[in-house]
A tleap script that builds the chain and sets N, CA, C and O, in Angstrom:
source leaprc.protein.ff14SB
mol = sequence {
  NMET LEU ASP LYS ASP CYS ILE PHE CYS LYS
  ILE ILE ARG GLY GLU ILE PRO SER SER LYS
  VAL TYR GLU ASP GLU LYS MET LEU VAL PHE
  LYS ASP ILE GLU PRO LYS ALA LYS VAL HIE
  LEU LEU ALA ILE PRO LYS ASN HIE PHE LYS
  LEU LEU ALA GLU MET ASP GLU GLY GLY ALA
  GLU ASP LEU LYS TYR ILE LEU LYS LYS ILE
  PRO ARG ILE ALA LYS GLU ASN GLY LEU GLU
  ASN GLY TYR ARG LEU VAL ILE ASN GLN GLY
  ASP ASP ALA GLY GLN THR VAL PHE HIE LEU
  HIE ILE HIE ILE LEU GLY GLY GLU THR LEU
  GLY CTRP
}
set mol.1.N position { 31.711 -10.914 -6.098 }
set mol.1.CA position { 30.817 -12.571 -7.212 }
set mol.1.C position { 30.016 -11.468 -7.875 }
set mol.1.O position { 29.612 -10.420 -7.373 }
set mol.2.N position { 29.887 -11.882 -8.989 }
set mol.2.CA position { 29.114 -11.264 -10.702 }
set mol.2.C position { 27.639 -12.289 -10.153 }
set mol.2.O position { 27.539 -13.404 -9.641 }
set mol.3.N position { 26.830 -11.422 -10.501 }
set mol.3.CA position { 25.249 -12.178 -10.732 }
set mol.3.C position { 26.067 -12.533 -12.423 }
set mol.3.O position { 27.123 -12.209 -12.966 }
set mol.4.N position { 24.744 -13.452 -12.816 }
set mol.4.CA position { 24.858 -13.910 -14.193 }
set mol.4.C position { 24.228 -13.142 -14.691 }
set mol.4.O position { 24.779 -12.913 -15.768 }
set mol.5.N position { 23.069 -12.349 -14.566 }
set mol.5.CA position { 21.562 -12.246 -15.219 }
set mol.5.C position { 21.660 -10.513 -15.009 }
set mol.5.O position { 21.085 -9.745 -15.781 }
set mol.6.N position { 22.250 -10.181 -14.169 }
set mol.6.CA position { 22.314 -8.735 -14.224 }
set mol.6.C position { 23.251 -7.492 -15.000 }
set mol.6.O position { 24.481 -7.472 -15.033 }
set mol.7.N position { 22.604 -6.777 -15.427 }
set mol.7.CA position { 22.978 -6.548 -16.705 }
set mol.7.C position { 24.269 -5.883 -16.871 }
set mol.7.O position { 25.084 -6.010 -17.785 }
set mol.8.N position { 24.318 -4.992 -15.596 }
set mol.8.CA position { 25.735 -4.319 -14.560 }
set mol.8.C position { 27.190 -5.513 -15.043 }
set mol.8.O position { 28.259 -5.181 -15.554 }
set mol.9.N position { 26.835 -6.590 -14.748 }
set mol.9.CA position { 27.449 -7.475 -14.545 }
set mol.9.C position { 28.220 -8.435 -15.596 }
set mol.9.O position { 29.067 -9.321 -15.484 }
set mol.10.N position { 27.364 -7.702 -16.912 }
set mol.10.CA position { 27.518 -8.660 -18.501 }
set mol.10.C position { 28.345 -7.293 -18.597 }
set mol.10.O position { 29.471 -7.376 -19.088 }
set mol.11.N position { 27.907 -6.105 -18.194 }
set mol.11.CA position { 28.888 -4.803 -19.074 }
set mol.11.C position { 30.558 -5.333 -18.734 }
set mol.11.O position { 31.474 -5.472 -19.544 }
set mol.12.N position { 30.567 -5.626 -16.827 }
set mol.12.CA position { 31.560 -6.210 -16.393 }
set mol.12.C position { 32.935 -6.936 -16.776 }
set mol.12.O position { 34.151 -6.784 -16.664 }
set mol.13.N position { 31.856 -7.939 -17.366 }
set mol.13.CA position { 32.351 -8.771 -18.328 }
set mol.13.C position { 32.850 -9.271 -19.466 }
set mol.13.O position { 33.518 -10.175 -19.968 }
set mol.14.N position { 32.023 -7.951 -19.721 }
set mol.14.CA position { 32.307 -7.555 -21.260 }
set mol.14.C position { 31.375 -8.256 -22.425 }
set mol.14.O position { 31.297 -8.244 -23.653 }
set mol.15.N position { 31.048 -8.562 -21.869 }
set mol.15.CA position { 28.850 -9.463 -22.860 }
set mol.15.C position { 28.199 -8.359 -22.821 }
set mol.15.O position { 26.980 -8.504 -22.912 }
set mol.16.N position { 28.528 -7.433 -22.730 }
set mol.16.CA position { 27.492 -6.305 -23.235 }
set mol.16.C position { 28.043 -4.602 -23.663 }
set mol.16.O position { 27.944 -3.685 -22.847 }
set mol.17.N position { 28.439 -4.470 -24.634 }
set mol.17.CA position { 29.081 -2.635 -24.453 }
set mol.17.C position { 28.553 -1.660 -23.745 }
set mol.17.O position { 27.501 -1.565 -23.113 }
set mol.18.N position { 29.596 -0.820 -23.979 }
set mol.18.CA position { 29.099 -0.254 -23.061 }
set mol.18.C position { 30.120 1.294 -23.411 }
set mol.18.O position { 30.899 0.964 -24.304 }
set mol.19.N position { 30.344 2.667 -23.061 }
set mol.19.CA position { 31.405 3.837 -23.592 }
set mol.19.C position { 31.808 3.664 -21.939 }
set mol.19.O position { 31.245 4.191 -20.979 }
set mol.20.N position { 32.825 2.861 -21.946 }
set mol.20.CA position { 33.778 3.139 -20.686 }
set mol.20.C position { 35.012 4.258 -20.795 }
set mol.20.O position { 35.819 4.522 -21.686 }
set mol.21.N position { 34.771 4.778 -19.483 }
set mol.21.CA position { 35.092 6.540 -19.419 }
set mol.21.C position { 36.025 5.977 -18.281 }
set mol.21.O position { 36.678 7.019 -18.256 }
set mol.22.N position { 36.615 5.235 -17.353 }
set mol.22.CA position { 37.364 4.768 -16.646 }
set mol.22.C position { 37.224 3.037 -16.058 }
set mol.22.O position { 36.198 2.482 -15.666 }
set mol.23.N position { 38.249 2.613 -16.132 }
set mol.23.CA position { 38.153 1.285 -16.050 }
set mol.23.C position { 39.049 0.617 -14.325 }
set mol.23.O position { 39.683 1.627 -14.021 }
set mol.24.N position { 39.304 -0.244 -13.418 }
set mol.24.CA position { 40.212 -0.784 -12.593 }
set mol.24.C position { 39.565 -2.286 -11.969 }
set mol.24.O position { 38.505 -2.908 -12.027 }
set mol.25.N position { 40.755 -2.410 -11.419 }
set mol.25.CA position { 39.990 -3.923 -10.880 }
set mol.25.C position { 38.814 -3.915 -9.919 }
set mol.25.O position { 38.104 -4.880 -9.635 }
set mol.26.N position { 38.734 -2.825 -9.521 }
set mol.26.CA position { 37.444 -2.595 -8.335 }
set mol.26.C position { 35.976 -2.292 -9.003 }
set mol.26.O position { 34.806 -2.612 -8.788 }
set mol.27.N position { 36.453 -1.774 -9.606 }
set mol.27.CA position { 34.815 -0.587 -10.113 }
set mol.27.C position { 35.768 -0.175 -11.894 }
set mol.27.O position { 36.929 0.029 -12.250 }
set mol.28.N position { 34.194 -0.250 -12.637 }
set mol.28.CA position { 34.078 0.973 -13.633 }
set mol.28.C position { 33.376 1.559 -13.770 }
set mol.28.O position { 32.294 1.085 -13.425 }
set mol.29.N position { 33.338 2.655 -14.209 }
set mol.29.CA position { 32.752 3.999 -14.939 }
set mol.29.C position { 32.822 3.881 -16.408 }
set mol.29.O position { 33.778 3.768 -17.176 }
set mol.30.N position { 30.637 3.980 -16.716 }
set mol.30.CA position { 30.691 4.469 -18.268 }
set mol.30.C position { 30.069 5.433 -18.186 }
set mol.30.O position { 29.757 6.024 -17.152 }
set mol.31.N position { 29.754 5.771 -19.528 }
set mol.31.CA position { 28.375 6.814 -19.793 }
set mol.31.C position { 27.179 6.111 -19.920 }
set mol.31.O position { 27.116 5.028 -20.502 }
set mol.32.N position { 26.024 6.791 -19.294 }
set mol.32.CA position { 24.901 6.374 -19.075 }
set mol.32.C position { 23.969 6.283 -20.348 }
set mol.32.O position { 23.539 7.378 -20.712 }
set mol.33.N position { 23.705 5.558 -20.846 }
set mol.33.CA position { 22.785 5.552 -21.968 }
set mol.33.C position { 21.605 6.363 -22.176 }
set mol.33.O position { 21.220 6.660 -23.308 }
set mol.34.N position { 21.007 6.737 -21.093 }
set mol.34.CA position { 19.748 7.573 -20.805 }
set mol.34.C position { 20.117 8.900 -19.998 }
set mol.34.O position { 19.632 9.272 -18.929 }
set mol.35.N position { 20.774 9.316 -20.517 }
set mol.35.CA position { 21.411 10.766 -19.491 }
set mol.35.C position { 20.368 11.827 -19.512 }
set mol.35.O position { 19.574 12.261 -20.347 }
set mol.36.N position { 20.758 12.146 -17.934 }
set mol.36.CA position { 19.288 13.008 -17.789 }
set mol.36.C position { 20.455 14.349 -16.973 }
set mol.36.O position { 20.032 15.005 -16.021 }
set mol.37.N position { 21.818 14.555 -17.505 }
set mol.37.CA position { 22.396 15.510 -17.701 }
set mol.37.C position { 23.681 15.723 -19.161 }
set mol.37.O position { 23.769 14.743 -19.901 }
set mol.38.N position { 24.278 16.532 -19.383 }
set mol.38.CA position { 24.989 16.857 -20.691 }
set mol.38.C position { 25.675 16.090 -19.931 }
set mol.38.O position { 24.839 15.745 -20.766 }
set mol.39.N position { 26.495 15.236 -19.027 }
set mol.39.CA position { 27.413 14.577 -18.640 }
set mol.39.C position { 26.679 13.492 -17.397 }
set mol.39.O position { 26.526 13.673 -16.190 }
set mol.40.N position { 26.322 12.320 -18.283 }
set mol.40.CA position { 26.165 11.180 -16.421 }
set mol.40.C position { 26.563 10.248 -16.787 }
set mol.40.O position { 26.313 9.856 -17.927 }
set mol.41.N position { 27.160 9.720 -16.118 }
set mol.41.CA position { 28.214 8.360 -16.172 }
set mol.41.C position { 27.901 7.868 -14.911 }
set mol.41.O position { 27.312 8.621 -14.136 }
set mol.42.N position { 28.233 6.564 -14.513 }
set mol.42.CA position { 27.889 5.331 -13.362 }
set mol.42.C position { 29.121 4.632 -12.990 }
set mol.42.O position { 29.844 3.870 -13.632 }
set mol.43.N position { 29.174 5.046 -11.891 }
set mol.43.CA position { 30.622 3.890 -11.504 }
set mol.43.C position { 30.489 3.057 -10.721 }
set mol.43.O position { 30.768 3.276 -9.542 }
set mol.44.N position { 30.047 1.917 -11.120 }
set mol.44.CA position { 30.187 0.788 -10.727 }
set mol.44.C position { 31.080 -0.211 -9.585 }
set mol.44.O position { 32.293 -0.233 -9.795 }
set mol.45.N position { 30.540 -1.089 -8.322 }
set mol.45.CA position { 32.034 -1.817 -8.256 }
set mol.45.C position { 31.866 -2.726 -8.921 }
set mol.45.O position { 30.931 -3.320 -9.459 }
set mol.46.N position { 32.929 -2.785 -8.830 }
set mol.46.CA position { 33.201 -4.794 -9.911 }
set mol.46.C position { 32.308 -6.143 -8.815 }
set mol.46.O position { 31.723 -7.012 -9.462 }
set mol.47.N position { 32.262 -6.225 -7.626 }
set mol.47.CA position { 31.617 -7.011 -7.154 }
set mol.47.C position { 30.159 -6.736 -6.919 }
set mol.47.O position { 29.933 -5.595 -6.516 }
set mol.48.N position { 29.220 -7.445 -7.063 }
set mol.48.CA position { 28.013 -7.487 -7.173 }
set mol.48.C position { 27.308 -7.574 -5.405 }
set mol.48.O position { 27.494 -8.356 -4.473 }
set mol.49.N position { 26.448 -6.331 -5.591 }
set mol.49.CA position { 25.534 -6.095 -4.690 }
set mol.49.C position { 24.229 -5.034 -4.630 }
set mol.49.O position { 24.071 -3.843 -4.897 }
set mol.50.N position { 23.673 -5.752 -4.304 }
set mol.50.CA position { 22.168 -4.594 -4.990 }
set mol.50.C position { 21.519 -3.616 -4.609 }
set mol.50.O position { 20.692 -2.946 -5.227 }
set mol.51.N position { 22.029 -3.491 -3.197 }
set mol.51.CA position { 21.488 -2.407 -2.003 }
set mol.51.C position { 22.606 -1.733 -1.125 }
set mol.51.O position { 23.312 -2.461 -0.426 }
set mol.52.N position { 22.718 -0.928 -1.130 }
set mol.52.CA position { 23.973 -0.272 0.745 }
set mol.52.C position { 23.280 -1.316 1.639 }
set mol.52.O position { 24.125 -2.129 2.015 }
set mol.53.N position { 22.716 -1.444 1.859 }
set mol.53.CA position { 22.347 -2.515 3.403 }
set mol.53.C position { 22.124 -4.141 3.247 }
set mol.53.O position { 21.682 -4.938 4.075 }
set mol.54.N position { 22.583 -4.359 1.896 }
set mol.54.CA position { 23.673 -5.511 1.541 }
set mol.54.C position { 25.105 -5.654 1.343 }
set mol.54.O position { 25.804 -6.522 0.821 }
set mol.55.N position { 25.381 -4.324 2.029 }
set mol.55.CA position { 27.405 -4.472 1.595 }
set mol.55.C position { 27.370 -5.323 3.011 }
set mol.55.O position { 26.592 -5.267 3.963 }
set mol.56.N position { 28.566 -6.154 2.749 }
set mol.56.CA position { 29.718 -6.285 3.638 }
set mol.56.C position { 30.747 -5.173 3.754 }
set mol.56.O position { 30.773 -3.983 3.441 }
set mol.57.N position { 31.662 -6.112 4.380 }
set mol.57.CA position { 32.772 -5.248 4.622 }
set mol.57.C position { 33.731 -4.775 3.875 }
set mol.57.O position { 34.389 -3.776 4.167 }
set mol.58.N position { 33.932 -5.706 2.489 }
set mol.58.CA position { 34.549 -5.521 1.647 }
set mol.58.C position { 34.063 -5.055 0.238 }
set mol.58.O position { 34.861 -4.568 -0.564 }
set mol.59.N position { 32.632 -5.225 -0.071 }
set mol.59.CA position { 31.327 -4.249 -0.603 }
set mol.59.C position { 32.081 -2.250 -0.362 }
set mol.59.O position { 32.390 -1.274 -1.047 }
set mol.60.N position { 32.001 -2.857 1.585 }
set mol.60.CA position { 32.380 -1.000 1.830 }
set mol.60.C position { 33.243 -0.128 1.834 }
set mol.60.O position { 33.203 1.101 1.901 }
set mol.61.N position { 34.296 -1.107 1.731 }
set mol.61.CA position { 35.631 -0.593 1.167 }
set mol.61.C position { 35.731 -0.346 -0.750 }
set mol.61.O position { 36.242 0.527 -1.451 }
set mol.62.N position { 35.080 -1.409 -0.997 }
set mol.62.CA position { 35.014 -1.192 -2.689 }
set mol.62.C position { 34.054 0.695 -2.497 }
set mol.62.O position { 34.652 1.718 -2.829 }
set mol.63.N position { 32.947 0.723 -2.068 }
set mol.63.CA position { 32.693 2.475 -1.919 }
set mol.63.C position { 33.218 3.149 -1.572 }
set mol.63.O position { 32.932 4.244 -2.056 }
set mol.64.N position { 34.052 3.168 -0.808 }
set mol.64.CA position { 35.101 4.160 -0.157 }
set mol.64.C position { 36.306 4.234 -1.237 }
set mol.64.O position { 36.915 5.261 -1.534 }
set mol.65.N position { 36.552 2.799 -1.821 }
set mol.65.CA position { 37.866 2.801 -2.873 }
set mol.65.C position { 37.298 4.279 -3.980 }
set mol.65.O position { 38.121 5.133 -4.310 }
set mol.66.N position { 35.353 4.385 -4.572 }
set mol.66.CA position { 34.757 4.660 -5.439 }
set mol.66.C position { 35.031 6.041 -5.701 }
set mol.66.O position { 35.629 6.576 -6.634 }
set mol.67.N position { 34.234 6.698 -4.261 }
set mol.67.CA position { 34.435 7.734 -3.822 }
set mol.67.C position { 35.182 8.160 -3.688 }
set mol.67.O position { 35.068 9.383 -3.607 }
set mol.68.N position { 36.452 7.626 -3.559 }
set mol.68.CA position { 37.769 8.522 -3.121 }
set mol.68.C position { 38.308 8.884 -4.903 }
set mol.68.O position { 38.642 10.020 -5.239 }
set mol.69.N position { 38.299 7.569 -5.977 }
set mol.69.CA position { 38.336 7.831 -7.743 }
set mol.69.C position { 37.356 8.987 -8.143 }
set mol.69.O position { 37.787 9.711 -9.041 }
set mol.70.N position { 35.968 9.333 -7.581 }
set mol.70.CA position { 35.005 10.097 -8.237 }
set mol.70.C position { 35.880 11.696 -8.236 }
set mol.70.O position { 36.015 11.937 -9.436 }
set mol.71.N position { 36.359 12.573 -7.631 }
set mol.71.CA position { 37.029 13.684 -8.241 }
set mol.71.C position { 38.052 13.403 -8.864 }
set mol.71.O position { 38.424 14.288 -9.634 }
set mol.72.N position { 38.454 12.802 -8.839 }
set mol.72.CA position { 38.976 12.703 -10.262 }
set mol.72.C position { 38.597 12.418 -11.959 }
set mol.72.O position { 38.785 13.157 -12.925 }
set mol.73.N position { 38.267 11.670 -11.918 }
set mol.73.CA position { 36.962 11.253 -13.129 }
set mol.73.C position { 35.962 12.566 -13.120 }
set mol.73.O position { 35.609 13.365 -13.986 }
set mol.74.N position { 35.814 12.476 -12.380 }
set mol.74.CA position { 34.928 13.403 -12.261 }
set mol.74.C position { 35.197 14.691 -13.372 }
set mol.74.O position { 34.353 15.125 -14.157 }
set mol.75.N position { 36.995 15.309 -13.173 }
set mol.75.CA position { 37.484 16.636 -13.623 }
set mol.75.C position { 37.831 15.952 -14.715 }
set mol.75.O position { 37.273 16.490 -15.671 }
set mol.76.N position { 38.483 15.021 -15.064 }
set mol.76.CA position { 38.440 14.329 -16.463 }
set mol.76.C position { 37.928 14.161 -17.221 }
set mol.76.O position { 38.110 13.620 -18.312 }
set mol.77.N position { 37.181 14.617 -16.742 }
set mol.77.CA position { 34.921 14.076 -18.032 }
set mol.77.C position { 34.834 15.783 -18.451 }
set mol.77.O position { 33.940 16.080 -19.243 }
set mol.78.N position { 35.544 16.661 -18.051 }
set mol.78.CA position { 34.911 18.352 -17.668 }
set mol.78.C position { 33.631 18.477 -16.611 }
set mol.78.O position { 32.620 19.088 -16.956 }
set mol.79.N position { 33.740 17.875 -15.341 }
set mol.79.CA position { 32.989 18.416 -14.945 }
set mol.79.C position { 33.617 19.161 -13.829 }
set mol.79.O position { 33.393 18.635 -12.739 }
set mol.80.N position { 34.672 20.731 -13.770 }
set mol.80.CA position { 35.228 21.420 -12.825 }
set mol.80.C position { 34.162 21.970 -12.189 }
set mol.80.O position { 34.289 22.162 -10.980 }
set mol.81.N position { 33.157 22.264 -12.708 }
set mol.81.CA position { 32.287 23.366 -11.895 }
set mol.81.C position { 31.047 22.898 -10.877 }
set mol.81.O position { 30.137 23.528 -10.339 }
set mol.82.N position { 31.537 21.165 -10.868 }
set mol.82.CA position { 30.392 20.351 -9.831 }
set mol.82.C position { 29.949 20.006 -10.577 }
set mol.82.O position { 29.933 20.413 -11.739 }
set mol.83.N position { 29.194 18.676 -9.843 }
set mol.83.CA position { 28.371 17.526 -10.454 }
set mol.83.C position { 27.910 17.074 -8.894 }
set mol.83.O position { 28.450 17.171 -7.792 }
set mol.84.N position { 26.403 16.432 -9.462 }
set mol.84.CA position { 25.963 15.622 -8.466 }
set mol.84.C position { 25.991 14.189 -7.986 }
set mol.84.O position { 25.690 13.564 -9.002 }
set mol.85.N position { 26.187 13.285 -6.983 }
set mol.85.CA position { 26.507 11.950 -7.203 }
set mol.85.C position { 24.784 11.682 -6.772 }
set mol.85.O position { 24.063 12.563 -6.303 }
set mol.86.N position { 24.310 10.122 -7.084 }
set mol.86.CA position { 22.774 10.053 -6.502 }
set mol.86.C position { 22.897 9.048 -6.929 }
set mol.86.O position { 23.044 8.706 -8.102 }
set mol.87.N position { 22.830 8.234 -5.642 }
set mol.87.CA position { 22.194 6.459 -5.222 }
set mol.87.C position { 21.145 6.558 -4.986 }
set mol.87.O position { 20.814 7.351 -4.105 }
set mol.88.N position { 20.075 5.710 -5.750 }
set mol.88.CA position { 18.782 5.125 -6.016 }
set mol.88.C position { 19.580 3.862 -5.631 }
set mol.88.O position { 20.659 3.333 -5.899 }
set mol.89.N position { 17.717 3.502 -4.319 }
set mol.89.CA position { 18.202 2.379 -3.544 }
set mol.89.C position { 16.451 1.734 -3.925 }
set mol.89.O position { 15.394 2.301 -3.646 }
set mol.90.N position { 16.544 1.066 -4.279 }
set mol.90.CA position { 14.536 0.011 -4.573 }
set mol.90.C position { 13.647 1.238 -5.371 }
set mol.90.O position { 13.755 2.429 -5.660 }
set mol.91.N position { 12.627 0.020 -5.531 }
set mol.91.CA position { 12.004 0.834 -6.913 }
set mol.91.C position { 11.743 1.926 -6.242 }
set mol.91.O position { 12.192 2.862 -6.904 }
set mol.92.N position { 11.160 2.379 -5.092 }
set mol.92.CA position { 10.135 3.240 -5.004 }
set mol.92.C position { 11.238 4.918 -4.758 }
set mol.92.O position { 10.742 6.040 -4.646 }
set mol.93.N position { 13.222 4.507 -4.723 }
set mol.93.CA position { 13.288 5.972 -5.458 }
set mol.93.C position { 14.155 6.068 -7.156 }
set mol.93.O position { 14.969 6.897 -7.563 }
set mol.94.N position { 13.525 4.782 -7.875 }
set mol.94.CA position { 13.562 4.729 -9.331 }
set mol.94.C position { 15.137 3.850 -9.831 }
set mol.94.O position { 15.828 4.044 -10.831 }
set mol.95.N position { 15.270 3.154 -9.036 }
set mol.95.CA position { 16.315 2.068 -9.275 }
set mol.95.C position { 15.861 1.500 -9.715 }
set mol.95.O position { 14.904 0.911 -9.212 }
set mol.96.N position { 16.303 1.299 -11.062 }
set mol.96.CA position { 16.132 0.507 -12.765 }
set mol.96.C position { 16.629 -1.134 -12.751 }
set mol.96.O position { 16.059 -2.186 -13.043 }
set mol.97.N position { 18.274 -0.716 -12.157 }
set mol.97.CA position { 19.197 -1.683 -12.032 }
set mol.97.C position { 19.526 -2.218 -11.131 }
set mol.97.O position { 20.080 -1.267 -10.581 }
set mol.98.N position { 19.707 -3.336 -10.208 }
set mol.98.CA position { 19.415 -3.791 -9.173 }
set mol.98.C position { 21.106 -4.511 -8.866 }
set mol.98.O position { 21.286 -5.722 -8.738 }
set mol.99.N position { 22.212 -3.469 -8.793 }
set mol.99.CA position { 23.683 -3.386 -8.752 }
set mol.99.C position { 23.510 -2.349 -8.581 }
set mol.99.O position { 22.824 -1.629 -9.307 }
set mol.100.N position { 24.335 -1.869 -7.154 }
set mol.100.CA position { 25.113 -0.574 -6.843 }
set mol.100.C position { 25.147 -0.145 -7.529 }
set mol.100.O position { 24.713 -0.781 -8.489 }
set mol.101.N position { 25.615 1.209 -7.839 }
set mol.101.CA position { 25.487 2.102 -8.651 }
set mol.101.C position { 25.915 3.988 -8.407 }
set mol.101.O position { 25.145 4.502 -7.596 }
set mol.102.N position { 26.764 4.773 -8.869 }
set mol.102.CA position { 26.614 5.602 -8.574 }
set mol.102.C position { 26.368 6.576 -9.600 }
set mol.102.O position { 27.329 7.158 -10.104 }
set mol.103.N position { 25.151 6.832 -9.984 }
set mol.103.CA position { 25.128 8.259 -11.083 }
set mol.103.C position { 25.935 9.347 -10.349 }
set mol.103.O position { 26.070 9.640 -9.161 }
set mol.104.N position { 26.550 9.963 -11.815 }
set mol.104.CA position { 27.508 11.393 -11.662 }
set mol.104.C position { 27.064 12.147 -12.689 }
set mol.104.O position { 26.844 11.607 -13.774 }
set mol.105.N position { 26.832 13.742 -12.472 }
set mol.105.CA position { 25.423 13.872 -13.108 }
set mol.105.C position { 26.374 15.787 -13.294 }
set mol.105.O position { 26.895 16.342 -12.327 }
set mol.106.N position { 26.346 16.375 -14.681 }
set mol.106.CA position { 27.093 17.667 -14.665 }
set mol.106.C position { 27.354 18.044 -16.079 }
set mol.106.O position { 26.790 17.595 -17.077 }
set mol.107.N position { 28.094 18.748 -16.029 }
set mol.107.CA position { 28.336 19.497 -17.440 }
set mol.107.C position { 27.305 21.476 -17.781 }
set mol.107.O position { 27.392 22.450 -18.529 }
set mol.108.N position { 26.452 20.963 -16.598 }
set mol.108.CA position { 25.631 21.619 -16.416 }
set mol.108.C position { 25.117 22.201 -15.064 }
set mol.108.O position { 25.387 21.615 -14.015 }
set mol.109.N position { 24.199 23.628 -15.075 }
set mol.109.CA position { 23.326 23.851 -14.025 }
set mol.109.C position { 22.072 22.765 -13.756 }
set mol.109.O position { 21.112 22.648 -14.518 }
set mol.110.N position { 22.279 21.963 -12.474 }
set mol.110.CA position { 21.189 21.223 -11.864 }
set mol.110.C position { 20.020 21.855 -11.342 }
set mol.110.O position { 20.348 22.776 -10.594 }
set mol.111.N position { 19.153 21.761 -11.414 }
set mol.111.CA position { 17.667 21.536 -11.066 }
set mol.111.C position { 17.245 20.510 -10.006 }
set mol.111.O position { 17.249 19.284 -10.108 }
set mol.112.N position { 16.974 21.080 -9.233 }
set mol.112.CA position { 15.333 20.128 -8.496 }
set mol.112.C position { 14.105 19.746 -9.537 }
set mol.112.O position { 13.100 19.170 -9.120 }
savepdb mol mol.pdb
quit
């Protein structure tokens, strides 16, 4: 179920434009509008949940599905030399959109 006020849900519904790089019935991947690396993609489930702690069995299956798709999507976006996955959880971690999402970062050597 999508949330009417969530910005990522609005992107999924097509109410807000995005630079999509992949979409299917379970997930959407698009370019981050404030990239932190040469390549910065966001992979989101089409079902809305905010945090891993809120994930039910369906959400867990969606997350598993997304994680299995990411290597191919990363390769198709020039990340053959490696990439970093980040899932921020809550305010202290820097989560700004409360719809679970996975940052896919790469295209350059990443430091800490």
